[in-house]
N, C-alpha and C positions, 0 to 999 in steps of 0.2 A: 108717163107724165113728162110734160115739157118743161124746163126750167131755163132761166137766163141768168147769167152771172155777169157782174161788172169786172173788167180787167183793164190793165193799162193800154192794151191794144184795141179796146172796144168791147162790146157785149159778145159773150160766149153763150151759144145756145147748145143745150144737152138734153137729149130724151132719155128718161130713166125708166126702166122697167124691171120687174122682178119675176123670176121663174124658180120656184123652190128656194135654194140657197144661193143662187147666182143672180147678181145684179147686172144689168146691161146698161152701161153709160155710154150712149152713142154707139161708137164701134168697138168699144171695150167690154170684155167680160170681167167682172169683179167678184171675188170670193173672199169673205172675211176668214182670215186664218185664226187658229186658236190663240196665237201669240198677239193678236191685235193688228198684225199687218193686213193690207189689202194685197191679194194676188191678182194681177191684171194680165189679161191676155189680149193682144191686139189681133187684127184681122190676118196677120202674117203668122201668127202662132207664137210670136215673141212674148216671153214671159217677164214680167217686172213685178217689183214689189214696192208698195208705197205705205206711207203712214199718213193719216188724216186727222185733223181735230177741228172741231167747230168752237170758236170763241166769239160770242155775241152772234152777229149775223154773218161772220166771216168764216169761210172754210180754209184751213191751212193744210196744204198737201205737199209732202216731201216724197219726191220720186226720182230716182236716177241722179242724185246729187243736185237736184233743183228744188227750190221751195216756192210754191205758188200760194197766193192769197186770193181767194174768189169771194165776192159778196154777192149774194143772191138778190136779184132785182124782183120784187114781188109782182105776182100776177096782177094786171090791171094797172101797172104803172105807166104804160104808154098805150096809145091808140093811134096806130099808123094811119088810120082813115082820116084823122083830124090834124094832121100836120103838127103834132107836138101836143095834142090834147091829152089829158090824163084822166083816166076813168076809174069808177068805183069798181073794185073786183067783186063785191057783193053787197046786198043792202046793209046799212049800218048807220051809225051816228058819227059825225065829225067831232073828234075830241080837241084837235089843235090844228090850227092853220099857222105854219111856221115861215110863210113868205108873204110878200105883198107884190102887187102889180108894179112892174118897172124894175123889179129886183133881178140882178144877174145870178144864176145858179150854175154849179158844175154838176157833171154826171155823178150820181149817187147821192146828191143832196136830198135830204128828207124834206119834202114839201108840205105834207099833211098827214095826220095821224088819224085813222078811222077806228072805231069800235064795231066789231061785227062777230056774231057767234061767241061772245064773251072773251074775245081776243083783240088785242091792238094790232093793226095792219098799217105799215108805213107806205105811203105813196111817195115814191123817189123819182127824181129826174133820171132818165135814161141817157140823156146827152146834156151838153152845156147848153145854156139858153138864157133868154130873157122871159120873166113871167109876163105873159100878156093879159091873163084874166085869172081871177079866183073867184069861183061861182057860188061857193058856200062858205059859212062862217061856223065857228064852234057851236055845237049844239043842234045843227041842222041834221035832219034825217035824209039819207040819200038812198036811191034805188040803184041796183046793180047796173053797170054800164053807163051811168050818167057821166058827163064831162065835169070833173072836179075843178080843174085848172087847165090853163092853155100856155104852151111855151112856144116861143119863136126860137128855133135852134140857131145856135152861133155858127 
């Protein structure tokens, strides 16, 4: 499964897969140790150990003396074919619209909240920008893939 995370350097894309007890995080092999640490092995065979914790929507990872915080950008948050349009990841109902046309937003800002499959899904800005359009209001039903909002990137 493909995931995208927000970082100070820009979006980080990671493909995650699992075979047996081994997780594959991009080019890393990860195994959960009995003491809660992650044993990571890179493509050169170098072994590292890490600690990871999820707080809200943010993953905190401590590895080799560095601490990283990575916030997952939800699927459907961006649509590269629409120059900043934001699409519904699945059919659902708009619960809240948190921005208005003409508003400046920063990467990671929650723009809209959808309810789908009995869960809330945050639609977030992947980049800084100006809200160009808001196509739905609270209470509206939406189909998967429809453009919910449009942003002009800064």
